[in-house]
Each structure stands twice: as C-alpha cells, then as structure tokens.
C-alpha positions in Angstrom: -34.5 -22.5 8.2 -32.9 -19.9 5.8 -31.2 -16.9 7.4 -30.4 -13.8 5.4 -27.8 -11.3 6.5 -28.0 -7.7 5.4 -25.3 -5.1 5.6 -26.1 -1.5 5.1 -23.5 1.3 4.9 -24.7 4.8 5.5 -22.4 7.8 5.0 -23.6 10.6 7.2 -22.4 14.2 6.8 -19.3 15.1 8.7 -15.7 16.3 8.5 -13.2 14.2 6.4 -11.7 11.2 8.2 -8.5 9.5 7.2 -9.0 6.3 5.2 -5.8 5.4 3.4 -2.3 6.7 2.7 -0.2 5.7 -0.3 2.5 4.7 0.6 1.3 3.7 4.0 4.6 4.8 5.7 4.1 8.3 4.2 7.8 8.2 3.3 8.8 8.3 -0.4 12.5 7.5 -1.1 13.8 8.3 -4.6 16.9 9.2 -6.5 17.4 12.5 -8.4 15.5 12.6 -11.7 13.1 9.8 -10.5 9.3 10.3 -10.4 7.5 10.4 -7.1 3.9 10.4 -6.0 1.9 10.1 -2.9 -1.8 10.2 -2.1 -4.3 10.3 0.7 -8.0 9.2 0.7 -10.5 10.5 3.2 -14.0 9.3 3.9 -15.9 12.5 3.6 -19.5 13.6 3.1 -19.7 16.0 1.3 -16.5 15.5 -0.8 -13.6 17.5 0.7 -11.9 20.6 -0.6 -8.1 20.2 -0.7 -5.0 22.2 -0.2 -1.3 21.3 0.0 2.0 22.9 1.0 5.7 22.2 1.0 8.2 22.6 3.8 11.8 22.5 2.8 14.6 20.9 4.9 15.4 24.3 6.5 11.8 24.6 7.6 10.7 27.2 5.0 7.2 26.8 3.7 7.4 27.5 0.0 5.8 27.3 -3.4 7.1 24.3 -5.3 7.5 24.1 -9.1 7.3 20.8 -10.9 4.6 19.4 -8.5 1.2 18.4 -9.9 -1.7 18.3 -7.4 -4.5 16.1 -8.5 -7.7 16.2 -6.4 -10.2 13.5 -7.4 -13.3 13.2 -5.1 -12.2 11.8 -1.8 -8.6 11.2 -2.9 -5.8 13.7 -3.6 -2.5 12.9 -5.2 0.8 14.8 -5.5 3.0 13.8 -8.5 6.5 14.9 -9.3 7.7 13.7 -12.7 11.4 14.6 -12.3 12.5 14.9 -8.7 15.2 17.5 -8.1 17.1 18.5 -5.0 14.7 21.3 -4.2 11.8 18.8 -4.0 13.1 17.0 -1.0 11.2 17.8 2.2 7.7 17.5 3.7 4.4 17.8 1.8 1.2 18.4 3.7 -2.2 17.6 2.2 -5.2 19.0 4.1 -8.8 18.2 3.4 -11.9 20.0 4.7 -15.6 20.4 4.1 -18.5 22.4 5.5 -18.4 20.1 8.6 -14.7 20.7 9.5 -11.2 19.3 9.0 -9.5 16.1 10.1 -7.7 16.3 13.4 -4.4 15.9 11.6 -3.4 16.6 8.0 -1.6 14.0 5.9 2.2 14.7 5.9 4.5 12.9 3.5 8.3 13.0 3.5 10.2 12.9 0.2 13.8 11.8 0.8 16.8 10.9 -1.4 18.2 7.3 -1.4 17.1 6.5 2.2 18.7 9.5 3.8 16.4 11.9 5.6 17.3 15.4 4.4 15.3 17.2 7.1 17.1 18.4 10.2 
C-alpha cells in the first residue's frame, strides 16, 4: 500500500510575528572603524512596514548618521560601514502592518570589544 503525505502551508493575514534575528544574540561586538550589521525577519501577511530608532548609552533617542536601513520584504537590515563611538548603543527595529504590531520590537545592542557601553 502506497501512502502519500501532503504538507500545506497557509499564510493568513495577521500582524508581523518574529521569525529570526541575525545575530541570534542580538548583540554585535566590534572595534572602532569595523563594519556592523544586524537584521530581523518577521512572518507577516501583508508584508510589514518598518521603522527604526537609536538609543545612545545615556538614554537619548537620536538620529544617527552613517547607518543604512535596508527594508526588503519581511526582512529589515541595519548596516554601519564604519563604526564610530557615537554608533554604540541600542537599535530598535519595529515592524507593523494593517493587522497590528508584534508584541515586542527587535532590539539590538552594538558594543565595543566585548564591553557594554550602556549604563
């Protein structure tokens, strides 16, 4: 007797759901002048809208020069080609669509040489 298994995947409309962080620890450790990047992928139907912000070590939310934000479908990446001291801190990437937002945004920490520069 021949048995056939069928697997069907259906993506129903809903708010974005976390799928993958890169790096998984959400901590990026670099030296000055090194490149850095981090990304998050959400399962989302429809595709999400994206936003990001930066929080400095003193807790100030600020605009950040030298950071490239690259949204691509269900994945968003932040890239810094030449990390400088002002780049160290937390980066928050938020996804949303017509059905809502995830329960928690993706927060990545950029630190220098293994030392946490946040208070």
